[in-house]
Residue frames as a rotation matrix with the C-alpha (Angstrom) as fourth column:
GLN 1
0.811 -0.483 0.329 -18.54
-0.166 -0.731 -0.662 4.32
0.560 0.482 -0.673 2.57
VAL 2
0.610 -0.715 -0.341 -14.88
0.753 0.390 0.531 3.82
-0.247 -0.580 0.776 3.47
GLN 3
0.894 -0.424 0.145 -12.35
-0.351 -0.863 -0.364 6.62
0.280 0.274 -0.920 3.83
LEU 4
0.635 -0.755 -0.164 -8.66
0.768 0.640 0.023 5.81
0.088 -0.141 0.986 3.64
VAL 5
0.899 -0.400 0.178 -5.89
-0.414 -0.909 0.052 8.01
0.141 -0.120 -0.983 5.04
GLU 6
0.588 -0.769 -0.250 -2.25
0.605 0.624 -0.494 7.13
0.536 0.139 0.833 4.42
SER 7
0.845 -0.467 0.262 0.71
-0.535 -0.726 0.433 8.23
-0.012 -0.506 -0.863 6.50
GLY 8
0.656 -0.647 0.388 4.37
0.138 0.608 0.781 7.37
-0.742 -0.459 0.488 6.96
GLY 9
0.720 -0.406 0.562 5.89
0.633 0.052 -0.773 8.56
0.285 0.912 0.295 3.72
GLY 10
0.793 -0.487 -0.366 9.06
-0.144 -0.733 0.664 10.60
-0.592 -0.474 -0.652 3.59
LEU 11
0.606 -0.706 -0.366 12.62
-0.627 -0.140 -0.767 10.89
0.490 0.694 -0.527 2.37
VAL 12
0.741 -0.394 0.543 15.01
-0.200 0.643 0.740 8.01
-0.641 -0.657 0.397 3.00
GLN 13
-0.123 -0.863 -0.490 18.41
-0.933 -0.067 0.353 6.96
-0.337 0.501 -0.797 1.69
ALA 14
0.331 0.144 -0.933 18.80
-0.651 0.751 -0.115 3.91
0.684 0.645 0.342 -0.49
GLY 15
-0.502 -0.471 -0.725 18.93
0.100 0.801 -0.590 0.79
0.859 -0.369 -0.355 1.63
GLY 16
-0.911 0.172 0.374 16.76
-0.412 -0.376 -0.830 2.35
-0.002 -0.911 0.413 4.31
SER 17
-0.667 0.720 -0.190 13.28
0.712 0.692 0.119 1.48
0.218 -0.056 -0.974 5.54
LEU 18
-0.771 0.580 0.265 9.88
-0.616 -0.784 -0.078 3.12
0.162 -0.223 0.961 5.89
ARG 19
-0.764 0.645 0.021 6.54
0.619 0.742 -0.259 1.88
-0.183 -0.185 -0.966 7.16
LEU 20
-0.778 0.603 0.178 3.38
-0.385 -0.681 0.623 3.20
0.496 0.416 0.762 5.58
SER 21
-0.775 0.632 -0.015 0.05
0.367 0.429 -0.825 3.08
-0.515 -0.645 -0.564 7.35
CYS 22
-0.742 0.658 0.129 -3.46
-0.180 -0.381 0.907 3.37
0.646 0.649 0.401 5.96
ALA 23
-0.878 0.479 -0.020 -6.21
0.086 0.118 -0.989 4.04
-0.471 -0.870 -0.145 8.45
ALA 24
-0.732 0.673 0.103 -9.75
0.228 0.100 0.969 3.23
0.642 0.733 -0.227 7.35
SER 25
-0.697 0.632 0.339 -13.01
-0.681 -0.436 -0.588 4.62
-0.224 -0.641 0.734 8.61
GLY 26
0.073 0.857 -0.509 -16.21
-0.887 0.289 0.359 2.63
0.456 0.425 0.782 8.75
ARG 27
0.165 0.124 0.978 -17.31
-0.804 0.591 0.061 -0.67
-0.571 -0.797 0.198 10.23
THR 28
0.935 0.327 0.140 -16.73
-0.178 0.772 -0.611 -2.80
-0.307 0.546 0.779 7.15
PHE 29
0.239 -0.928 -0.286 -12.93
-0.967 -0.254 0.017 -2.65
-0.089 0.272 -0.958 6.94
SER 30
-0.405 -0.472 0.783 -12.59
-0.537 0.816 0.215 -6.34
-0.740 -0.333 -0.584 7.74
THR 31
0.449 0.625 0.638 -14.67
0.217 0.617 -0.757 -7.26
-0.867 0.479 0.141 4.70
TYR 32
0.910 -0.117 -0.398 -12.37
-0.400 -0.500 -0.768 -5.58
-0.109 0.858 -0.502 2.18
VAL 33
0.452 -0.856 0.250 -9.27
0.892 0.442 -0.097 -6.77
-0.028 0.267 0.963 0.40
MET 34
0.863 -0.221 -0.454 -6.70
-0.086 -0.951 0.299 -4.06
-0.498 -0.219 -0.839 1.03
GLY 35
0.446 -0.740 0.504 -3.68
0.890 0.428 -0.159 -3.15
-0.098 0.519 0.849 -1.00
TRP 36
0.240 -0.489 -0.839 -1.08
0.030 -0.860 0.510 -0.67
-0.970 -0.148 -0.192 -2.08
PHE 37
0.659 -0.145 0.738 -0.31
0.748 0.017 -0.664 0.88
0.084 0.989 0.120 -5.44
ARG 38
0.027 -0.635 -0.772 2.32
0.392 -0.704 0.593 3.42
-0.920 -0.318 0.230 -6.41
GLN 39
0.776 0.226 0.589 2.73
0.631 -0.285 -0.721 5.99
0.005 0.931 -0.364 -9.13
ALA 40
-0.229 -0.906 -0.357 5.99
0.685 -0.410 0.602 7.59
-0.691 -0.106 0.715 -10.18
PRO 41
0.056 0.241 -0.969 6.04
-0.340 -0.908 -0.246 10.82
-0.939 0.343 0.031 -12.22
GLY 42
-0.179 -0.075 -0.981 5.08
-0.970 -0.155 0.189 10.18
-0.166 0.985 -0.045 -15.82
LYS 43
-0.929 -0.174 -0.327 4.24
-0.236 0.959 0.159 6.53
0.285 0.225 -0.932 -15.18
GLU 44
0.017 0.958 -0.285 1.11
-0.263 0.279 0.924 4.47
0.965 0.059 0.256 -14.78
ARG 45
0.123 0.126 0.984 -0.16
-0.992 0.040 0.119 3.58
-0.024 -0.991 0.130 -11.34
GLU 46
-0.191 -0.298 -0.935 1.21
-0.440 0.878 -0.190 0.13
0.877 0.375 -0.299 -10.55
PHE 47
0.836 0.530 -0.140 0.21
-0.198 0.530 0.825 -2.61
0.511 -0.662 0.548 -8.15
VAL 48
-0.183 -0.898 0.400 2.51
-0.830 -0.076 -0.552 -3.21
0.527 -0.433 -0.732 -5.17
ALA 49
-0.967 -0.122 -0.224 0.79
0.022 0.835 -0.550 -5.64
0.254 -0.537 -0.805 -2.78
ARG 50
-0.036 0.972 0.233 -2.57
-0.693 -0.192 0.695 -6.83
0.720 -0.137 0.681 -1.50
ILE 51
-0.982 -0.166 0.091 -3.86
-0.175 0.620 -0.765 -8.69
0.071 -0.767 -0.638 1.55
SER 52
-0.434 0.868 -0.242 -7.12
0.381 0.420 0.824 -10.59
0.816 0.265 -0.513 1.90
ALA 53
0.286 0.680 0.674 -9.86
-0.381 -0.565 0.732 -9.55
0.879 -0.467 0.098 4.29
SER 54
0.979 0.106 -0.173 -8.73
0.092 0.526 0.846 -12.08
0.181 -0.844 0.505 6.90
GLY 55
0.466 -0.882 0.069 -5.04
-0.852 -0.425 0.306 -11.48
-0.241 -0.202 -0.949 6.28
GLY 56
0.402 -0.256 0.879 -4.51
-0.114 0.938 0.326 -15.09
-0.908 -0.232 0.348 5.27
SER 57
0.429 -0.230 0.874 -3.67
0.868 0.373 -0.328 -14.46
-0.250 0.899 0.360 1.63
ILE 58
0.425 -0.420 -0.802 -0.99
-0.124 -0.905 0.408 -12.03
-0.897 -0.074 -0.437 0.47
TYR 59
0.535 -0.241 0.810 0.33
0.832 0.318 -0.455 -11.19
-0.148 0.917 0.371 -2.99
TYR 60
0.234 -0.567 -0.790 3.24
0.068 -0.801 0.595 -8.99
-0.970 -0.193 -0.149 -4.06
ALA 61
0.937 -0.137 -0.320 4.48
-0.346 -0.256 -0.903 -7.49
0.042 0.957 -0.287 -7.27
ASP 62
0.689 -0.718 -0.095 7.76
0.674 0.684 -0.279 -9.10
0.265 0.128 0.956 -8.35
SER 63
0.156 -0.666 0.729 9.54
0.179 -0.707 -0.684 -5.76
0.971 0.237 0.009 -8.03
VAL 64
0.059 -0.080 0.995 8.99
-0.830 -0.557 0.004 -5.63
0.554 -0.826 -0.100 -4.25
LYS 65
0.868 0.316 -0.383 8.90
-0.116 0.878 0.464 -9.30
0.483 -0.358 0.799 -3.30
GLY 66
0.322 -0.752 -0.575 11.32
0.829 0.518 -0.212 -10.05
0.457 -0.409 0.790 -0.48
ARG 67
-0.753 -0.607 0.256 11.68
0.441 -0.753 -0.488 -6.36
0.488 -0.254 0.835 0.44
PHE 68
-0.566 0.651 0.506 8.15
-0.691 -0.709 0.140 -5.20
0.450 -0.270 0.851 1.26
THR 69
-0.851 0.370 -0.372 5.69
0.491 0.813 -0.314 -6.71
0.186 -0.450 -0.874 3.73
ILE 70
-0.413 0.809 0.418 1.98
-0.491 -0.584 0.646 -5.96
0.767 0.061 0.639 3.83
SER 71
-0.798 0.245 -0.550 -0.06
0.563 0.628 -0.537 -6.60
0.214 -0.739 -0.639 6.97
ARG 72
-0.247 0.777 0.579 -3.35
-0.213 -0.626 0.750 -5.52
0.945 0.062 0.320 8.51
ASP 73
-0.972 0.097 -0.215 -4.96
0.230 0.184 -0.956 -5.06
-0.053 -0.978 -0.201 11.90
ASN 74
-0.430 0.884 0.181 -8.72
0.378 -0.006 0.926 -5.49
0.820 0.467 -0.332 11.69
VAL 75
0.170 0.429 -0.887 -9.18
0.982 -0.146 0.117 -4.18
-0.079 -0.891 -0.446 15.23
LYS 76
-0.290 -0.383 -0.877 -7.38
0.366 -0.891 0.269 -0.91
-0.885 -0.243 0.398 14.44
ASN 77
0.760 0.606 0.235 -8.83
0.409 -0.165 -0.897 -0.75
-0.505 0.778 -0.373 10.90
THR 78
0.483 -0.697 -0.530 -5.35
-0.703 -0.669 0.239 -0.24
-0.522 0.257 -0.814 9.53
VAL 79
0.897 -0.341 0.281 -3.22
0.440 0.753 -0.489 -1.76
-0.045 0.562 0.826 6.79
TYR 80
0.518 -0.809 -0.277 0.55
-0.327 -0.486 0.810 -1.41
-0.791 -0.329 -0.516 6.76
LEU 81
0.912 -0.409 0.022 3.34
0.191 0.378 -0.906 -1.60
0.362 0.831 0.423 4.22
GLN 82
0.604 -0.796 -0.047 6.78
-0.076 -0.116 0.990 -2.23
-0.793 -0.594 -0.131 5.66
MET 83
0.955 -0.297 0.019 9.37
0.011 -0.027 -1.000 -1.28
0.298 0.954 -0.022 3.06
ASN 84
0.564 -0.822 0.075 12.96
-0.005 0.088 0.996 -2.43
-0.826 -0.562 0.046 3.53
SER 85
-0.325 -0.818 0.475 16.05
0.575 0.228 0.786 -2.23
-0.751 0.529 0.396 1.33
LEU 86
0.664 0.702 -0.258 14.55
0.268 -0.545 -0.794 0.71
-0.698 0.458 -0.550 -0.48
LYS 87
-0.352 -0.707 0.613 15.87
0.857 0.020 0.515 1.67
-0.376 0.707 0.599 -3.91
PRO 88
-0.792 0.032 -0.610 15.69
-0.156 -0.976 0.151 4.96
-0.590 0.215 0.778 -5.81
GLU 89
-0.849 0.481 -0.219 13.27
-0.175 0.136 0.975 3.28
0.499 0.866 -0.031 -8.23
ASP 90
-0.417 0.731 -0.541 10.82
0.896 0.430 -0.109 2.84
0.153 -0.530 -0.834 -5.35
THR 91
-0.862 0.069 -0.502 10.31
0.096 -0.950 -0.296 6.61
-0.497 -0.303 0.813 -5.37
ALA 92
-0.627 0.750 0.210 6.62
0.349 0.029 0.937 7.30
0.697 0.660 -0.280 -6.00
VAL 93
-0.435 0.661 0.612 3.36
-0.889 -0.422 -0.176 8.38
0.142 -0.620 0.771 -4.45
TYR 94
-0.950 0.088 -0.298 1.96
0.131 0.983 -0.126 5.36
0.282 -0.159 -0.946 -2.64
TYR 95
-0.345 0.920 0.185 -1.80
-0.840 -0.390 0.377 4.84
0.419 -0.026 0.908 -2.54
CYS 96
-0.836 0.252 0.487 -3.88
-0.154 0.744 -0.650 2.64
-0.526 -0.619 -0.583 -0.30
ALA 97
-0.546 0.655 -0.522 -6.75
-0.702 -0.017 0.712 0.81
0.457 0.756 0.469 -2.01
ALA 98
-0.650 0.433 0.624 -9.80
-0.311 0.597 -0.739 -1.19
-0.693 -0.675 -0.253 -0.99
ARG 99
-0.363 0.594 -0.718 -12.00
-0.831 0.142 0.538 -3.54
0.422 0.792 0.442 -2.94
ARG 100
0.404 0.645 0.648 -14.42
-0.864 0.503 0.038 -6.34
-0.302 -0.575 0.760 -2.03
VAL 101
0.971 -0.082 0.223 -12.61
0.151 0.938 -0.313 -8.85
-0.183 0.338 0.923 -4.24
PRO 102
0.172 -0.985 0.003 -8.90
0.521 0.094 0.848 -9.54
-0.836 -0.144 0.530 -4.94
PHE 103
0.990 0.130 -0.051 -7.19
0.039 -0.610 -0.791 -7.20
-0.135 0.781 -0.609 -7.37
SER 104
0.036 -0.999 0.005 -3.90
0.741 0.030 0.670 -6.50
-0.670 -0.021 0.742 -9.11
SER 105
-0.411 -0.067 0.909 -5.11
0.775 -0.551 0.310 -3.74
0.480 0.832 0.278 -11.40
SER 106
-0.938 0.047 -0.344 -5.98
0.163 -0.815 -0.555 -0.15
-0.307 -0.577 0.757 -10.53
ASN 107
-0.634 0.771 -0.060 -9.26
-0.359 -0.225 0.906 -0.59
0.685 0.596 0.419 -12.41
PHE 108
0.199 0.922 -0.333 -12.48
-0.044 0.348 0.936 -0.99
0.979 -0.172 0.110 -10.42
ILE 109
-0.766 -0.416 -0.491 -10.98
0.506 0.083 -0.859 -0.17
0.398 -0.906 0.147 -7.03
ASP 110
0.257 0.951 -0.174 -13.79
0.856 -0.140 0.497 0.79
0.448 -0.277 -0.850 -4.68
TYR 111
0.991 0.065 -0.121 -11.86
0.122 -0.819 0.561 3.27
-0.062 -0.571 -0.819 -2.52
TRP 112
0.200 -0.951 0.236 -8.56
0.626 -0.061 -0.777 5.12
0.753 0.303 0.583 -2.75
GLY 113
0.357 -0.230 -0.906 -6.53
0.762 -0.489 0.424 7.04
-0.540 -0.842 0.001 -0.23
GLN 114
0.952 0.052 -0.301 -5.07
-0.071 -0.920 -0.384 10.43
-0.297 0.388 -0.873 -1.04
GLY 115
0.655 -0.755 0.017 -1.52
0.399 0.326 -0.857 9.12
0.642 0.568 0.515 -1.38
THR 116
0.850 -0.511 -0.131 1.73
-0.103 -0.406 0.908 9.62
-0.517 -0.758 -0.397 0.49
GLN 117
0.735 -0.611 -0.294 5.07
-0.507 -0.209 -0.836 10.53
0.450 0.764 -0.463 -1.09
VAL 118
0.732 -0.638 0.238 8.03
0.244 0.572 0.783 8.20
-0.636 -0.515 0.575 -0.73
THR 119
0.815 -0.552 -0.176 11.37
-0.462 -0.437 -0.772 9.49
0.350 0.710 -0.611 -1.98
VAL 120
0.778 -0.613 0.140 14.49
0.411 0.664 0.625 7.33
-0.476 -0.428 0.768 -1.95
SER 121
0.750 -0.573 -0.331 17.78
-0.654 -0.719 -0.236 9.11
-0.103 0.393 -0.914 -2.51
SER 122
0.839 -0.479 -0.256 20.83
0.286 0.790 -0.542 7.41
0.462 0.382 0.800 -3.98
């Protein structure tokens, strides 16, 4: 069993930055592919980024490429999402996700966090 707890969301002006953190419980964190999704009001949950268990393989959605950076610390059992050059369209609830194999869909995710709100004002 893995429990995920996100933090770091908030209100920021367009062009600003935020760093999200997702702390995981359990001893098997380093065996999971970790990632981030987001969901805006009235929209489907969409993939943002993922990072392999070792951290050696990273994949981003086109909408965030060049602005967001995902990283992980397998000693601290934490995955991060550094978000720069934020835009109003980045406003959403951001969810941390864990699965044993790589993913880009919200289907078949093993574990979800509770979500953290990110609001970008224009």
